[in-house]
Structure formats: C-alpha cells, structure tokens
PDB file of N, H, CA, C and O in Angstrom:
ATOM      1  N   MET A   1     163.137  91.114 126.298  1.00  0.00           N
ATOM      2  CA  MET A   1     161.653  90.046 126.590  1.00  0.00           C
ATOM      3  C   MET A   1     160.436  90.429 125.784  1.00  0.00           C
ATOM      4  O   MET A   1     159.488  89.650 125.692  1.00  0.00           O
ATOM      5  N   ILE A   2     160.440  91.452 125.279  1.00  0.00           N
ATOM      6  H   ILE A   2     161.210  92.085 125.354  1.00  0.00           H
ATOM      7  CA  ILE A   2     158.936  91.789 124.051  1.00  0.00           C
ATOM      8  C   ILE A   2     159.204  90.862 123.025  1.00  0.00           C
ATOM      9  O   ILE A   2     158.456  89.897 122.869  1.00  0.00           O
ATOM     10  N   VAL A   3     160.262  91.063 122.252  1.00  0.00           N
ATOM     11  H   VAL A   3     160.869  91.847 122.379  1.00  0.00           H
ATOM     12  CA  VAL A   3     160.605  90.134 121.393  1.00  0.00           C
ATOM     13  C   VAL A   3     160.316  88.909 121.355  1.00  0.00           C
ATOM     14  O   VAL A   3     159.925  88.376 120.316  1.00  0.00           O
ATOM     15  N   ILE A   4     160.482  88.189 122.622  1.00  0.00           N
ATOM     16  H   ILE A   4     160.800  88.622 123.466  1.00  0.00           H
ATOM     17  CA  ILE A   4     160.782  86.492 122.913  1.00  0.00           C
ATOM     18  C   ILE A   4     159.010  86.490 122.887  1.00  0.00           C
ATOM     19  O   ILE A   4     158.407  85.921 121.978  1.00  0.00           O
ATOM     20  N   ALA A   5     158.338  87.165 123.944  1.00  0.00           N
ATOM     21  H   ALA A   5     158.828  87.627 124.683  1.00  0.00           H
ATOM     22  CA  ALA A   5     157.024  87.215 123.922  1.00  0.00           C
ATOM     23  C   ALA A   5     156.160  87.129 122.747  1.00  0.00           C
ATOM     24  O   ALA A   5     155.266  86.333 122.462  1.00  0.00           O
ATOM     25  N   CYS A   6     156.650  88.159 122.121  1.00  0.00           N
ATOM     26  H   CYS A   6     157.377  88.806 122.352  1.00  0.00           H
ATOM     27  CA  CYS A   6     155.932  88.323 120.660  1.00  0.00           C
ATOM     28  C   CYS A   6     155.885  87.137 120.050  1.00  0.00           C
ATOM     29  O   CYS A   6     154.829  86.607 119.703  1.00  0.00           O
ATOM     30  N   ALA A   7     157.171  86.580 119.860  1.00  0.00           N
ATOM     31  H   ALA A   7     158.029  87.010 120.142  1.00  0.00           H
ATOM     32  CA  ALA A   7     157.615  85.731 119.153  1.00  0.00           C
ATOM     33  C   ALA A   7     156.576  84.419 119.237  1.00  0.00           C
ATOM     34  O   ALA A   7     155.872  83.973 118.331  1.00  0.00           O
ATOM     35  N   VAL A   8     156.730  83.863 120.859  1.00  0.00           N
ATOM     36  H   VAL A   8     157.303  84.225 121.595  1.00  0.00           H
ATOM     37  CA  VAL A   8     155.887  83.186 121.236  1.00  0.00           C
ATOM     38  C   VAL A   8     154.249  83.021 121.055  1.00  0.00           C
ATOM     39  O   VAL A   8     153.685  81.939 120.895  1.00  0.00           O
ATOM     40  N   ILE A   9     153.678  84.159 121.105  1.00  0.00           N
ATOM     41  H   ILE A   9     154.136  85.038 121.234  1.00  0.00           H
ATOM     42  CA  ILE A   9     152.454  84.348 120.815  1.00  0.00           C
ATOM     43  C   ILE A   9     152.049  84.514 119.532  1.00  0.00           C
ATOM     44  O   ILE A   9     150.835  84.707 119.467  1.00  0.00           O
ATOM     45  N   GLY A  10     152.742  84.513 118.234  1.00  0.00           N
ATOM     46  H   GLY A  10     153.728  84.357 118.287  1.00  0.00           H
ATOM     47  CA  GLY A  10     152.797  84.429 116.786  1.00  0.00           C
ATOM     48  C   GLY A  10     152.795  83.057 116.871  1.00  0.00           C
ATOM     49  O   GLY A  10     151.754  82.556 116.446  1.00  0.00           O
ATOM     50  N   PHE A  11     153.692  82.220 117.317  1.00  0.00           N
ATOM     51  H   PHE A  11     154.537  82.627 117.663  1.00  0.00           H
ATOM     52  CA  PHE A  11     153.568  80.991 117.113  1.00  0.00           C
ATOM     53  C   PHE A  11     152.641  80.300 117.060  1.00  0.00           C
ATOM     54  O   PHE A  11     152.290  79.622 116.094  1.00  0.00           O
ATOM     55  N   ALA A  12     151.863  80.437 118.645  1.00  0.00           N
ATOM     56  H   ALA A  12     152.148  80.988 119.429  1.00  0.00           H
ATOM     57  CA  ALA A  12     150.859  79.868 118.774  1.00  0.00           C
ATOM     58  C   ALA A  12     149.390  80.098 118.137  1.00  0.00           C
ATOM     59  O   ALA A  12     148.378  79.407 118.021  1.00  0.00           O
ATOM     60  N   LEU A  13     149.891  81.805 117.674  1.00  0.00           N
ATOM     61  H   LEU A  13     150.714  82.367 117.768  1.00  0.00           H
ATOM     62  CA  LEU A  13     148.664  82.363 117.025  1.00  0.00           C
ATOM     63  C   LEU A  13     148.683  81.817 115.565  1.00  0.00           C
ATOM     64  O   LEU A  13     147.638  81.827 114.915  1.00  0.00           O
ATOM     65  N   GLY A  14     149.808  81.354 115.047  1.00  0.00           N
ATOM     66  H   GLY A  14     150.658  81.346 115.575  1.00  0.00           H
ATOM     67  CA  GLY A  14     149.638  80.567 113.898  1.00  0.00           C
ATOM     68  C   GLY A  14     149.382  79.372 113.564  1.00  0.00           C
ATOM     69  O   GLY A  14     148.995  79.033 112.445  1.00  0.00           O
ATOM     70  N   TRP A  15     149.613  78.504 114.676  1.00  0.00           N
ATOM     71  H   TRP A  15     149.928  78.779 115.585  1.00  0.00           H
ATOM     72  CA  TRP A  15     149.741  77.247 114.833  1.00  0.00           C
ATOM     73  C   TRP A  15     147.745  76.853 115.095  1.00  0.00           C
ATOM     74  O   TRP A  15     147.146  75.981 114.466  1.00  0.00           O
ATOM     75  N   VAL A  16     147.174  77.684 116.053  1.00  0.00           N
ATOM     76  H   VAL A  16     147.661  78.393 116.564  1.00  0.00           H
ATOM     77  CA  VAL A  16     145.677  77.564 115.905  1.00  0.00           C
ATOM     78  C   VAL A  16     145.110  77.814 114.950  1.00  0.00           C
ATOM     79  O   VAL A  16     143.973  77.367 114.802  1.00  0.00           O
ATOM     80  N   ARG A  17     145.693  78.597 113.998  1.00  0.00           N
ATOM     81  H   ARG A  17     146.616  78.960 114.119  1.00  0.00           H
ATOM     82  CA  ARG A  17     144.868  79.640 112.512  1.00  0.00           C
ATOM     83  C   ARG A  17     145.008  78.373 111.735  1.00  0.00           C
ATOM     84  O   ARG A  17     143.973  77.801 111.391  1.00  0.00           O
ATOM     85  N   ALA A  18     146.024  77.932 111.457  1.00  0.00           N
ATOM     86  H   ALA A  18     146.865  78.396 111.736  1.00  0.00           H
ATOM     87  CA  ALA A  18     146.144  76.877 110.484  1.00  0.00           C
ATOM     88  C   ALA A  18     145.518  75.394 110.657  1.00  0.00           C
ATOM     89  O   ALA A  18     145.210  74.626 109.745  1.00  0.00           O
ATOM     90  N   GLY A  19     145.382  75.140 112.334  1.00  0.00           N
ATOM     91  H   GLY A  19     145.632  75.764 113.074  1.00  0.00           H
ATOM     92  CA  GLY A  19     144.382  74.012 112.388  1.00  0.00           C
ATOM     93  C   GLY A  19     142.819  74.752 112.187  1.00  0.00           C
ATOM     94  O   GLY A  19     141.950  73.998 111.747  1.00  0.00           O
ATOM     95  N   ARG A  20     142.528  75.788 112.403  1.00  0.00           N
ATOM     96  H   ARG A  20     143.233  76.400 112.761  1.00  0.00           H
ATOM     97  CA  ARG A  20     141.233  76.412 112.296  1.00  0.00           C
ATOM     98  C   ARG A  20     140.747  75.936 110.620  1.00  0.00           C
ATOM     99  O   ARG A  20     139.603  75.591 110.322  1.00  0.00           O
ATOM    100  N   ILE A  21     141.608  75.998 109.914  1.00  0.00           N
ATOM    101  H   ILE A  21     142.537  76.279 110.156  1.00  0.00           H
ATOM    102  CA  ILE A  21     141.442  75.645 108.274  1.00  0.00           C
ATOM    103  C   ILE A  21     141.452  74.752 108.044  1.00  0.00           C
ATOM    104  O   ILE A  21     140.731  74.530 107.071  1.00  0.00           O
ATOM    105  N   GLY A  22     142.131  73.576 108.586  1.00  0.00           N
ATOM    106  H   GLY A  22     142.717  73.757 109.376  1.00  0.00           H
ATOM    107  CA  GLY A  22     142.351  71.962 108.812  1.00  0.00           C
ATOM    108  C   GLY A  22     143.230  71.950 108.043  1.00  0.00           C
ATOM    109  O   GLY A  22     143.183  71.470 106.910  1.00  0.00           O
ATOM    110  N   GLY A  23     144.524  72.693 108.773  1.00  0.00           N
ATOM    111  H   GLY A  23     144.562  73.082 109.693  1.00  0.00           H
ATOM    112  CA  GLY A  23     145.834  72.342 107.731  1.00  0.00           C
ATOM    113  C   GLY A  23     146.461  71.133 108.618  1.00  0.00           C
ATOM    114  O   GLY A  23     146.186  71.048 109.815  1.00  0.00           O
ATOM    115  N   ASP A  24     147.193  70.336 108.064  1.00  0.00           N
ATOM    116  H   ASP A  24     147.417  70.405 107.092  1.00  0.00           H
ATOM    117  CA  ASP A  24     148.152  69.371 108.241  1.00  0.00           C
ATOM    118  C   ASP A  24     149.348  69.895 109.024  1.00  0.00           C
ATOM    119  O   ASP A  24     149.642  71.085 108.916  1.00  0.00           O
ATOM    120  N   GLN A  25     150.137  68.994 109.892  1.00  0.00           N
ATOM    121  H   GLN A  25     149.899  68.026 109.979  1.00  0.00           H
ATOM    122  CA  GLN A  25     151.636  69.246 110.725  1.00  0.00           C
ATOM    123  C   GLN A  25     152.179  70.165 109.723  1.00  0.00           C
ATOM    124  O   GLN A  25     152.222  71.300 110.199  1.00  0.00           O
ATOM    125  N   LYS A  26     152.670  70.106 108.354  1.00  0.00           N
ATOM    126  H   LYS A  26     152.635  69.184 107.968  1.00  0.00           H
ATOM    127  CA  LYS A  26     153.474  71.033 107.997  1.00  0.00           C
ATOM    128  C   LYS A  26     152.643  72.390 107.938  1.00  0.00           C
ATOM    129  O   LYS A  26     152.899  73.464 108.482  1.00  0.00           O
ATOM    130  N   ASP A  27     151.695  72.073 107.216  1.00  0.00           N
ATOM    131  H   ASP A  27     151.486  71.200 106.774  1.00  0.00           H
ATOM    132  CA  ASP A  27     150.741  73.399 107.381  1.00  0.00           C
ATOM    133  C   ASP A  27     150.902  74.587 108.695  1.00  0.00           C
ATOM    134  O   ASP A  27     151.083  75.804 108.697  1.00  0.00           O
ATOM    135  N   ARG A  28     150.734  73.531 109.801  1.00  0.00           N
ATOM    136  H   ARG A  28     150.587  72.542 109.799  1.00  0.00           H
ATOM    137  CA  ARG A  28     150.687  74.453 110.680  1.00  0.00           C
ATOM    138  C   ARG A  28     152.108  75.073 111.511  1.00  0.00           C
ATOM    139  O   ARG A  28     152.173  75.995 112.324  1.00  0.00           O
ATOM    140  N   VAL A  29     153.064  74.290 111.029  1.00  0.00           N
ATOM    141  H   VAL A  29     153.011  73.542 110.368  1.00  0.00           H
ATOM    142  CA  VAL A  29     154.577  74.772 111.226  1.00  0.00           C
ATOM    143  C   VAL A  29     154.581  75.982 110.200  1.00  0.00           C
ATOM    144  O   VAL A  29     154.474  77.105 110.692  1.00  0.00           O
ATOM    145  N   GLN A  30     154.645  75.916 109.425  1.00  0.00           N
ATOM    146  H   GLN A  30     154.732  75.003 109.025  1.00  0.00           H
ATOM    147  CA  GLN A  30     154.460  77.212 107.969  1.00  0.00           C
ATOM    148  C   GLN A  30     154.092  78.125 108.760  1.00  0.00           C
ATOM    149  O   GLN A  30     154.834  78.980 109.242  1.00  0.00           O
ATOM    150  N   TRP A  31     152.491  77.962 109.015  1.00  0.00           N
ATOM    151  H   TRP A  31     151.888  77.267 108.623  1.00  0.00           H
ATOM    152  CA  TRP A  31     152.060  79.592 109.576  1.00  0.00           C
ATOM    153  C   TRP A  31     152.107  79.784 110.866  1.00  0.00           C
ATOM    154  O   TRP A  31     151.476  80.681 111.425  1.00  0.00           O
ATOM    155  N   ALA A  32     152.675  79.160 111.312  1.00  0.00           N
ATOM    156  H   ALA A  32     153.187  78.431 110.858  1.00  0.00           H
ATOM    157  CA  ALA A  32     153.362  79.119 113.255  1.00  0.00           C
ATOM    158  C   ALA A  32     154.724  80.105 113.007  1.00  0.00           C
ATOM    159  O   ALA A  32     155.049  80.924 113.866  1.00  0.00           O
ATOM    160  N   LEU A  33     155.486  79.940 111.741  1.00  0.00           N
ATOM    161  H   LEU A  33     155.221  79.274 111.043  1.00  0.00           H
ATOM    162  CA  LEU A  33     156.742  80.417 111.841  1.00  0.00           C
ATOM    163  C   LEU A  33     156.439  81.617 111.033  1.00  0.00           C
ATOM    164  O   LEU A  33     157.244  82.541 111.155  1.00  0.00           O
ATOM    165  N   ALA A  34     155.434  81.790 110.230  1.00  0.00           N
ATOM    166  H   ALA A  34     154.781  81.040 110.131  1.00  0.00           H
ATOM    167  CA  ALA A  34     155.496  82.929 109.380  1.00  0.00           C
ATOM    168  C   ALA A  34     154.700  84.228 110.413  1.00  0.00           C
ATOM    169  O   ALA A  34     154.667  85.453 110.299  1.00  0.00           O
ATOM    170  N   HIS A  35     154.123  83.281 111.413  1.00  0.00           N
ATOM    171  H   HIS A  35     154.149  82.286 111.505  1.00  0.00           H
ATOM    172  CA  HIS A  35     153.443  84.686 112.198  1.00  0.00           C
ATOM    173  C   HIS A  35     154.391  84.840 113.265  1.00  0.00           C
ATOM    174  O   HIS A  35     154.439  85.953 113.788  1.00  0.00           O
ATOM    175  N   MET A  36     155.019  84.100 113.615  1.00  0.00           N
ATOM    176  H   MET A  36     154.980  83.195 113.191  1.00  0.00           H
ATOM    177  CA  MET A  36     156.157  84.028 114.326  1.00  0.00           C
ATOM    178  C   MET A  36     156.750  85.270 114.071  1.00  0.00           C
ATOM    179  O   MET A  36     156.552  86.374 114.578  1.00  0.00           O
ATOM    180  N   LEU A  37     157.547  84.872 113.153  1.00  0.00           N
ATOM    181  H   LEU A  37     157.708  83.975 112.741  1.00  0.00           H
ATOM    182  CA  LEU A  37     158.452  86.360 112.424  1.00  0.00           C
ATOM    183  C   LEU A  37     157.844  87.255 112.185  1.00  0.00           C
ATOM    184  O   LEU A  37     158.551  88.254 112.055  1.00  0.00           O
ATOM    185  N   ALA A  38     156.632  87.452 112.027  1.00  0.00           N
ATOM    186  H   ALA A  38     156.058  86.640 112.133  1.00  0.00           H
ATOM    187  CA  ALA A  38     156.276  88.431 111.792  1.00  0.00           C
ATOM    188  C   ALA A  38     155.934  89.670 112.958  1.00  0.00           C
ATOM    189  O   ALA A  38     156.242  90.862 112.962  1.00  0.00           O
ATOM    190  N   LEU A  39     155.293  88.979 113.766  1.00  0.00           N
ATOM    191  H   LEU A  39     155.043  88.011 113.763  1.00  0.00           H
ATOM    192  CA  LEU A  39     155.463  89.259 115.456  1.00  0.00           C
ATOM    193  C   LEU A  39     156.316  89.826 116.643  1.00  0.00           C
ATOM    194  O   LEU A  39     156.251  90.663 117.543  1.00  0.00           O
ATOM    195  N   GLY A  40     157.475  88.517 115.919  1.00  0.00           N
ATOM    196  H   GLY A  40     157.528  87.837 115.189  1.00  0.00           H
ATOM    197  CA  GLY A  40     158.776  88.966 116.683  1.00  0.00           C
ATOM    198  C   GLY A  40     159.221  90.203 116.137  1.00  0.00           C
ATOM    199  O   GLY A  40     159.710  91.034 116.904  1.00  0.00           O
ATOM    200  N   LEU A  41     159.097  90.499 114.634  1.00  0.00           N
ATOM    201  H   LEU A  41     158.700  89.825 114.011  1.00  0.00           H
ATOM    202  CA  LEU A  41     159.448  91.874 114.071  1.00  0.00           C
ATOM    203  C   LEU A  41     158.784  93.327 114.765  1.00  0.00           C
ATOM    204  O   LEU A  41     159.179  94.482 114.923  1.00  0.00           O
ATOM    205  N   LEU A  42     157.633  92.603 115.053  1.00  0.00           N
ATOM    206  H   LEU A  42     157.312  91.665 114.925  1.00  0.00           H
ATOM    207  CA  LEU A  42     157.073  93.891 115.600  1.00  0.00           C
ATOM    208  C   LEU A  42     157.479  94.327 116.874  1.00  0.00           C
ATOM    209  O   LEU A  42     157.759  95.477 117.211  1.00  0.00           O
ATOM    210  N   GLY A  43     157.488  92.789 117.891  1.00  0.00           N
ATOM    211  H   GLY A  43     157.261  91.854 117.618  1.00  0.00           H
ATOM    212  CA  GLY A  43     158.281  92.974 119.722  1.00  0.00           C
ATOM    213  C   GLY A  43     159.348  93.820 119.139  1.00  0.00           C
ATOM    214  O   GLY A  43     159.428  94.774 119.913  1.00  0.00           O
ATOM    215  N   LEU A  44     160.243  93.987 118.148  1.00  0.00           N
ATOM    216  H   LEU A  44     160.177  93.212 117.519  1.00  0.00           H
ATOM    217  CA  LEU A  44     161.571  94.220 118.083  1.00  0.00           C
ATOM    218  C   LEU A  44     161.634  95.457 117.819  1.00  0.00           C
ATOM    219  O   LEU A  44     162.553  96.124 118.294  1.00  0.00           O
ATOM    220  N   PHE A  45     160.618  96.058 116.961  1.00  0.00           N
ATOM    221  H   PHE A  45     159.871  95.516 116.575  1.00  0.00           H
ATOM    222  CA  PHE A  45     160.625  97.444 116.563  1.00  0.00           C
ATOM    223  C   PHE A  45     159.615  97.890 117.984  1.00  0.00           C
ATOM    224  O   PHE A  45     159.625  99.121 117.961  1.00  0.00           O
ATOM    225  N   ALA A  46     159.000  97.561 118.853  1.00  0.00           N
ATOM    226  H   ALA A  46     158.992  96.561 118.871  1.00  0.00           H
ATOM    227  CA  ALA A  46     158.401  98.071 119.731  1.00  0.00           C
ATOM    228  C   ALA A  46     159.224  98.327 121.113  1.00  0.00           C
ATOM    229  O   ALA A  46     159.072  99.208 121.959  1.00  0.00           O
ATOM    230  N   THR A  47     160.437  96.910 121.021  1.00  0.00           N
ATOM    231  H   THR A  47     160.559  96.194 120.334  1.00  0.00           H
ATOM    232  CA  THR A  47     161.289  97.364 121.963  1.00  0.00           C
ATOM    233  C   THR A  47     162.434  98.087 121.734  1.00  0.00           C
ATOM    234  O   THR A  47     163.271  98.314 122.608  1.00  0.00           O
ATOM    235  N   LEU A  48     162.523  98.540 120.340  1.00  0.00           N
ATOM    236  H   LEU A  48     161.843  98.356 119.629  1.00  0.00           H
ATOM    237  CA  LEU A  48     163.254  99.895 120.103  1.00  0.00           C
ATOM    238  C   LEU A  48     162.757 101.099 119.999  1.00  0.00           C
ATOM    239  O   LEU A  48     163.485 102.007 119.597  1.00  0.00           O
ATOM    240  N   ILE A  49     161.704 101.287 120.270  1.00  0.00           N
ATOM    241  H   ILE A  49     161.113 100.550 120.597  1.00  0.00           H
ATOM    242  CA  ILE A  49     160.901 102.517 120.125  1.00  0.00           C
ATOM    243  C   ILE A  49     160.770 102.919 121.734  1.00  0.00           C
ATOM    244  O   ILE A  49     160.843 104.101 122.069  1.00  0.00           O
ATOM    245  N   ILE A  50     160.552 101.761 122.792  1.00  0.00           N
ATOM    246  H   ILE A  50     160.492 100.801 122.519  1.00  0.00           H
ATOM    247  CA  ILE A  50     160.489 101.995 124.078  1.00  0.00           C
ATOM    248  C   ILE A  50     161.811 102.125 124.734  1.00  0.00           C
ATOM    249  O   ILE A  50     161.892 102.461 125.915  1.00  0.00           O
ATOM    250  N   ALA A  51     163.036 101.822 123.871  1.00  0.00           N
ATOM    251  H   ALA A  51     162.970 101.549 122.912  1.00  0.00           H
ATOM    252  CA  ALA A  51     164.074 102.045 124.519  1.00  0.00           C
ATOM    253  C   ALA A  51     164.747 103.557 124.104  1.00  0.00           C
ATOM    254  O   ALA A  51     165.769 104.058 124.573  1.00  0.00           O
ATOM    255  N   ARG A  52     163.859 104.098 123.101  1.00  0.00           N
ATOM    256  H   ARG A  52     163.028 103.691 122.720  1.00  0.00           H
ATOM    257  CA  ARG A  52     164.549 105.350 122.396  1.00  0.00           C
ATOM    258  C   ARG A  52     163.820 106.253 123.464  1.00  0.00           C
ATOM    259  O   ARG A  52     164.432 107.134 124.068  1.00  0.00           O
ATOM    260  N   MET A  53     162.497 105.992 123.664  1.00  0.00           N
ATOM    261  H   MET A  53     162.000 105.277 123.173  1.00  0.00           H
ATOM    262  CA  MET A  53     162.087 106.838 124.744  1.00  0.00           C
ATOM    263  C   MET A  53     162.154 107.075 126.097  1.00  0.00           C
ATOM    264  O   MET A  53     161.724 108.017 126.764  1.00  0.00           O
ATOM    265  N   ALA A  54     162.920 105.814 126.487  1.00  0.00           N
ATOM    266  H   ALA A  54     163.269 105.049 125.946  1.00  0.00           H
ATOM    267  CA  ALA A  54     163.544 106.226 127.751  1.00  0.00           C
ATOM    268  C   ALA A  54     164.946 106.510 128.270  1.00  0.00           C
ATOM    269  O   ALA A  54     165.114 106.851 129.440  1.00  0.00           O
TER     270      ALA A  54
END
C-alpha cells in the first residue's frame, strides 16, 4: 500500500509542478510519470525496509 500511495502522490506532485512552470498536457504527463516512478521506487524501498524490520 505504501508503494501505491507514493506513486499517486508522485503523479499529483509532478502534474502540479509542471503546471506551475507553464507546461502543456504532454509536459504534465511526462513530469507526472517521472515523479510517480521516483516516489514509487522510494515507497518500494520503504516497504522492504519496514518488512525486514518486522
């Protein structure tokens, strides 16, 4: 669940950041997917660390 939450937050964050700099639809999608990938990976590592500690 952490991975999904991080991915959704990353997508939203990228979408908003691209909009603030004046990006069009394609820019927003690209930024959103890049942020989603990055935060999804961070969420994956967080999940693995939490699972190892338990």
